[in-house]
Structure formats: C-alpha cells, structure tokens
Steps between C-alpha positions, in 0.01 A plus 500: 500500500725473805815706462821382678808711585804482276775361730799723552822311578837638604745273317814709552792277585316198363409359158191401301573143613415613853184665371385168344579308820270737688220507242498160318117491492492813284736347248310172501174690435659685204630184336166322546313797356734529205443135412121557508500822298295352220312236699555127516650487150790723598540314834536172316725645231724658764560167664668392177656833389640648824760229574641539149488878519674486835785286362556730204474813714747356755745400228483846343559675835807290555630549145462874530671508842197677649589688822178386669522129409572387855202699627260341247643153572428563867139603415455170314648296787271668752177472301571162341254532215536569131475854363752691711766540231248558219294755689813696601570546128135546408438819304135471385332823612388842403568824687434871485763721660642850484694785663281804590629839624326637802549852644859439604581133444437210263273203580496153352168345408481123439201272431581131456267270300546123488258211434633313805253542788605567864784733410316799639385321818845350571711816431743621768711809557848413607770737627833372371860633507773482244842652455352833391235523773148399598210446266134388512423200284138423412530128454395142586674215690723281283557785253862586423454804273368852565203620293400814689702682758593830667838597649443810724732785400613318182228395253184298435485246219286226339509285189235427243497203264623598153302414190564158344722474190306398186654223288193455277445153645153555653461605868596156637794468258625846590473422871699178460767666283547775759545240774770336294672837448516551878680170541778640281552808714716520813396840627295564818123452517351851515372461859847386619666810347242720671589335833868564440424864428318538832777328680792679331399832340553804723312750283243546221783567252681177588177295489413635154844414364497146637149433375589627155838330452490159677434204263164339551359159421187643334345836408328704770385849591633676816333797667721714718420807718760697698488750776548828315268684257536358149658172618288234334528283192377202305776259401394269214747209480605234261758252613787725406338832403305773680287803417435751776210753510574765761234675707662843499237770508218272368189433703582123511679211331317169503500150351276200463605195300606627160800701381458869419857564382691401187517147648144446380636484144773244564483146370171370351279689741366454851181370666374723787444309825192444705174684481469826298861623528429802285191591693678470839780716369260773380317496832834530685580812304191666641612451858659794685746525783232631740303179431795280599540700824149407618477271801292243308465330160144603430610710201639200309259412219442230241694382300795550737294325764362188341414131562868402535608776735684367804692794653507878499796698639608861521842601637692820558871446585545864597241497776517123574126468432386154386142386446386160383182296471428149382227431240339191352363654182291805587458388864729640771608204714741668743496802715684807379866480599673832575866470600542820706221390737629148542858618562374652820330177607628168610596293198587137443874439525625151407 
C-alpha cells in the first residue's frame, strides 16, 4: 500500500480556520468517509440524521457559550455540508495511552482507534502557538479541539474516551440517556479543554490542575506527561469530579476506555468503550519506556493495534521528540513522521 507523508504545517500566528482554507479537500474526505462508515445504510441514514444533529450541536455550543463557537461556525460556512457541528462534538472512539519513564525523561504513548475510515490517512501535524507557548497538534482540518499534542519544554497530553454510564436501559437506551445528560451540562467538551490547556498552561503542574478542576460536558480520561522524572499521570474525569493516578516511581501509568479508580463504582456502573478495553490496558502495562523510545512502531501488538486503529503517536516534551504514523486498521497508510527531522527542513507555512 502506498504510504503518503503526514503534512507538517506551521500555523503560528494563524488559526484552524486558516488550516481548513488551505486543506478543504482533506476535511471533505473525512466527512464523506464518516458518512460511509457502515456502507450505504449509514450514508442514507446520515443524510437524515446529520442536519438534525448539527442543529442540536450548534444550539448547545451557543447555550454553553463555547469559546470556539465562531471557529466551528466558520468551518461550517466554508464546507457548506452537514456534519461539521456534530463531528466536532463526536466522541465515539477507543484509545490506548500512557506515560512511560525513559532513562531521564517521560514519554507519552497514544494509539487512537475509531470506526471512521480516513482518519489515519488525513492526519496532519500542526505547529500552533498560544499564550503559554508553542505546541504540536496532531489533528485534522475543520477540527476545533485537541486530542493529542506535545508542547516542547512543558508537557505532552492526550485524551481517551471514558466508559459510558449504565442506566440499565439496554445499550441503545443508555447511549441516548447519556446524550440527553450532555445537553444539560454547560462545561467544555473534553477536547476543547485540552486545547485550552495547551494554549494557556505554562507547566505540567498547571496543566494537571486545569484538567482536574475545570467543569466538563461529559466524562473523559486525560493522559499527561511532563518533562521531569516522575511527571506523568492519568486523570479520570466526571463532569465535576476527578481521580488522579500519578506516575511517581512506577514503570508506567496507562489507560484505555474504562475507569480504574473509585469512579468505576459510581452510579449504576459503566460500559467500557470500543474493542477489548481490558485487553488493551493489560497490553499497555507490559510496554516499557525503552520501547516507546524506539524510532518505529513495530513493537505495538494486538489488541492495542487492531482493525479500528487510525493513529499512533509518541511524544517527549523534554527532548521535543515527536513521532506519528497513520493507520487504517493494521495497515500503515502514512510515512513515519518525526518532528526533529522536519524542523530542519522546509515546511508548509500558511
């Protein structure tokens, strides 16, 4: 299979709106692929569902005074097709992530799984700048939030989807009930909070505090790695509560898509997300820091790499090392991206 480079774009001094204007075809490809995730049935269903989902998502963003509302409205105006608002609030994925100590630093490992095709092939690495400094954002055009990033000299971070609250209403009933609960919340979507952290937090300590204390619209799991030995943690979040598991002197802290803290016992229970959350977590616990330091992803094994894998990333904020590769299932669809090499080469500036 032909592998294409992951584009590297210098967006400092500009916004994600400018990124979309420069790469509209990539956003169009993602929306089209998302609509065809489950074949013609999902394509036909999306034609009916997406306009309604967009209206409700747009109304919720306005009601919650979302700081990135104008940006998402601009995305919708540029693309002029349904799905922009809904997909910016979409949260249907599985991930395996962790913080792993190396000889002198701490590295972040993140593997993103999602049924939507094309996410691996269309991924980009964007260099952005906020009040607290520069950061790399592994992202896609028409995306307002941050899901995986690295701020050199500050921290690396990612988010995993939290398990789904059980309400004893069957899977479909629980899913709908949880959607209704989100409509009642006015906190930030998890990816928008992570973006604010990259833009505003000047240190690992500040990032950890903001991620743990800021009200959210829905549960999530944050993974944070700093620049000093022992700086790493998993932050399991409810809308207004947090449980933090610190790295300290451990060989790693990791997370998939279920809670491992006391939060697992809250409410009526929780449904783990995506494929084999427990198995992916156990496999992540067998990974060592020297594995994450390798200049490839050959050491990643099933079930962490699976049929829904779209992206693999390792990042070390202390050294500025960032490595990423796009996947479509088990197949690698992009060349290996390594930030230190590309920083010495000509890069796209828009």
